[in-house]
N, C-alpha and C positions, 0 to 999 in steps of 0.2 A: 469533444475530451478525447484524450489520448491516456489509455487506463491500462495497469498490469496486476494482473491477478494473482497475486503468489499463494495457493492454494496445493497442500498435499492429498486432502480429499476430492474426490470425485465429485459429492453429491454436494458440496459446501462451494466445489467451483463452478458448477452448471448453475447454482442458485444465483451469485454474482454475476454470471455471464448473464442471464435472463434479466436481473435487475439493471443492467448498466447498459443493453445492447441498442438502445435505443437513443443513447447517448453519444455514440461515435465509436472508435475502432479499441477492440480490447484484446490484448495480448494474455499468455499464460506462463505462467512458472512453477513448477512443481515443487521447489524446495529456495531456500535462504540465496544458495551457489549462481542458480540459474536468475533470479532477481537483479542481484547485484550485476551480473554478467549483462542481461539486458537492459537495465538502467544505464549504465556505461556505452551501450551501443547506441542506444537511444540520444542520449547527448551528445557523443562522439557524430553521430549524422546530423545534427542540428535540429532532431526533431524529437527532445525529451518529452516523457509521459511528463501528463499533469496529475495524475493521481497514481496512487499505487495501493492495493488492499493489499494487506500482509497478515497473514496467521504468523502464529509466535513458537507453536509446536509443530515444527517440520523436521524432516531427516536431512541430515550433511549439515546444514546451516539455520539454525534458529529464527524467526522472527526479528529477534534481539539486534544480535549479530549483524543481520541483512541492513537493517534500518542504520546502524553504526557507521557499517563499511559504505552505504549510501551517503548518509551526512558529510564524513570524509571527504569522500571523491566531491560532492558538491563544493565544500570549503576549498578544497586544493585546487578547484578552477574558478573559484569566486562567483560561485551561484549561491548568493543567499535571500534570505526572507523570503519576498514574495514571490521570486524566480525562482524557489526550490519547489521542489515536486512535493505535491501534500500527502501524507502517509496517513492510511487508516489503518490501523489493527483493526483486525478482524477472527477474535479467537473466542474459543469455548471458556477461557481465562476470565475470570471475573472478581478476580481477588486483590485487597488494596494491594499487595506489593506488586504483582503483575499489570494493573495500570501505572503506579508508581513507576516502576522499571521501563514501560512502553513509554512516559512522559518525557522520563528523564532519558531516552535514548532519542527525545526530539519527533513523537510522532505527533499527528495534528490533531488525530480523532480515536475514540476507541470504543469500538463496537463490538457486543457480544453475540456469537453464535447462538440461537439461529438467529441470522440476518435478517431485519423487518425492513423491506421494502421502504418504507415511511420514513423509516430511523435515519435508514442511509441517505435518503433525496433530502432530507432535514440537514445533513451535514452539508452535503454537497453543496447546497444550497447556501449554506452560512460561510463554505469556503470560496463562493462566487463559479462553483463550478458546473451549475448547471442557473437557469432562469426559476 
């Protein structure tokens, strides 16, 4: 599994890296702009990400906008449904509006911080990213 962790907080980034290290390659982006650029480069290289763990509150470009741009890019390139990258929002925001907006932007799952290993693994299994 090839993963992109998009997180501006060092501790949160480290936690996700630790949880995901046994499942394959994990790259890092510290804001939404870097995330969009990384996803574009991965698609262009023919080695797209399987999973993006995306924080919402970040400098330069928030997670909602990054997700919109990623989904727009996939649509433009004909990457739809089961071939699209799985995006898990990983955020401290747990209000109904935040969750609703994330799913409106077409995230696949929503996990509140602090991220619990078991809950993340359950979502990875639910989307057949791990056995």
